[in-house]
C-alpha positions in Angstrom: -46.1 13.9 12.5 -46.8 12.9 8.8 -49.5 10.4 9.5 -51.5 13.0 11.6 -51.0 15.7 8.8 -52.5 12.8 6.3 -55.7 12.0 8.5 -56.4 15.8 9.0 -56.0 16.7 5.3 -58.2 13.8 4.4 -60.7 14.5 7.2 -60.9 18.1 5.6 -61.7 16.9 2.2 -64.6 13.8 3.0 -67.8 14.8 1.4 -70.0 15.9 4.8 -72.0 17.8 6.7 -69.9 20.4 9.1 -72.7 22.2 10.6 -76.2 23.7 10.8 -75.5 27.2 8.5 -78.9 28.4 8.9 -82.6 28.1 9.8 -85.7 29.1 7.7 -89.0 28.9 8.6 -92.2 30.5 7.5 -94.6 33.0 9.4 -97.3 35.4 8.1 -95.4 38.4 9.0 -92.1 38.2 8.7 -91.3 41.6 10.0 -93.0 41.3 13.4 -91.5 38.1 13.9 -88.0 40.0 13.5 -89.3 42.4 15.7 -90.4 40.5 18.5 -87.4 38.3 18.5 -85.2 41.7 18.6 -87.1 43.3 21.5 -87.7 40.0 23.5 -84.5 37.9 22.8 -82.2 40.4 21.8 -81.7 39.2 18.3 -79.6 41.9 16.2 -82.0 41.4 12.9 -82.0 43.4 9.6 -83.9 42.5 6.5 -83.0 38.8 6.1 -83.4 38.2 9.7 -80.4 37.4 12.4 -76.8 36.1 11.8 -74.8 34.7 14.5 -70.9 34.4 14.5 -69.1 31.4 16.0 -65.7 30.1 16.1 -64.9 26.9 14.9 -62.9 24.7 17.7 -60.6 22.8 15.0 -59.9 25.9 13.4 -60.1 29.0 16.1 -59.0 31.9 13.5 -61.9 31.1 11.3 -65.5 33.1 11.8 -68.4 30.8 11.2 -72.1 32.0 10.5 -75.4 30.5 11.3 -78.0 32.8 9.9 -81.6 33.0 11.2 -84.5 34.1 9.1 -88.2 34.2 9.0 -89.9 34.2 5.2 -93.0 35.1 4.4 -95.4 32.3 4.4 -95.7 30.6 0.9 -92.6 31.9 -0.2 -91.8 30.2 -3.4 -87.9 29.4 -2.3 -88.8 26.7 -0.1 -90.5 24.8 -3.1 -91.1 22.4 -3.8 -91.1 21.4 -0.2 -94.6 22.2 1.4 -93.2 22.3 4.9 -93.0 25.4 6.9 -89.2 25.1 7.4 -86.1 24.7 5.6 -82.5 24.3 7.1 -79.2 24.8 5.8 -76.4 22.9 6.3 -72.6 23.7 6.2 -70.8 21.5 3.9 -67.1 20.6 2.8 -66.4 18.9 -0.6 -69.6 20.1 -2.3 -69.1 18.6 -5.5 -67.7 15.4 -3.8 -71.2 15.3 -1.8 -73.3 16.2 -4.8 -71.5 13.3 -6.3 -72.2 10.8 -3.3 -75.9 12.1 -2.9 -76.4 11.3 -6.8 -75.0 7.6 -6.1 -77.4 7.1 -3.3 -80.7 8.4 -5.5 -81.4 11.2 -3.7 -83.1 14.1 -5.3 -80.8 17.0 -6.2 -83.1 20.3 -7.4 -80.5 22.4 -8.9 -77.2 22.9 -10.0 -74.3 24.1 -7.8 -74.6 28.1 -7.8 -71.2 29.9 -6.3 -71.2 33.2 -5.1 -68.7 35.4 -3.4 -69.7 33.7 0.1 -69.6 30.0 -1.4 -71.3 27.7 -3.4 -75.1 26.4 -2.3 -77.1 23.4 -3.9 -80.7 22.1 -2.7 -81.9 19.0 -2.0 -84.8 16.9 -0.9 -84.7 14.6 2.1 -86.7 11.3 2.2 -89.4 13.3 4.0 -89.5 15.5 1.2 -88.1 18.4 2.9 -86.0 21.2 1.2 -82.3 21.4 2.6 -79.7 23.8 1.6 -76.5 22.7 1.1 -73.8 25.4 1.8 -69.8 25.6 1.6 -68.3 28.9 2.2 -66.2 30.4 0.5 
């Protein structure tokens, strides 16, 4: 039993991505896009988009969320990427992951920012896509 506890504890601290936290994309008219998805696909939308909640299989008492957000084409939030989308990945051990990424020469765009709902940092992947990393609180 002790070995199982150590393995589980180690897995919970390994710096890695644990899921998708959000999908963000450009559109000419975010309100029209949100309205279309609400009308046709039943999305429960607000000014930011829509939030989908689910349960973590390994921790069924935990509620996780995935954010879907259309942004006005050209929004600076995606900079310096020139792509039409950005993916937010949910991570564990943000500091450990950033150390690992720095060792691997990955471009880190900003410092870790901490809010009530978690920690965030942005990186660029090998294709120049801006990636948002989020460690929920």
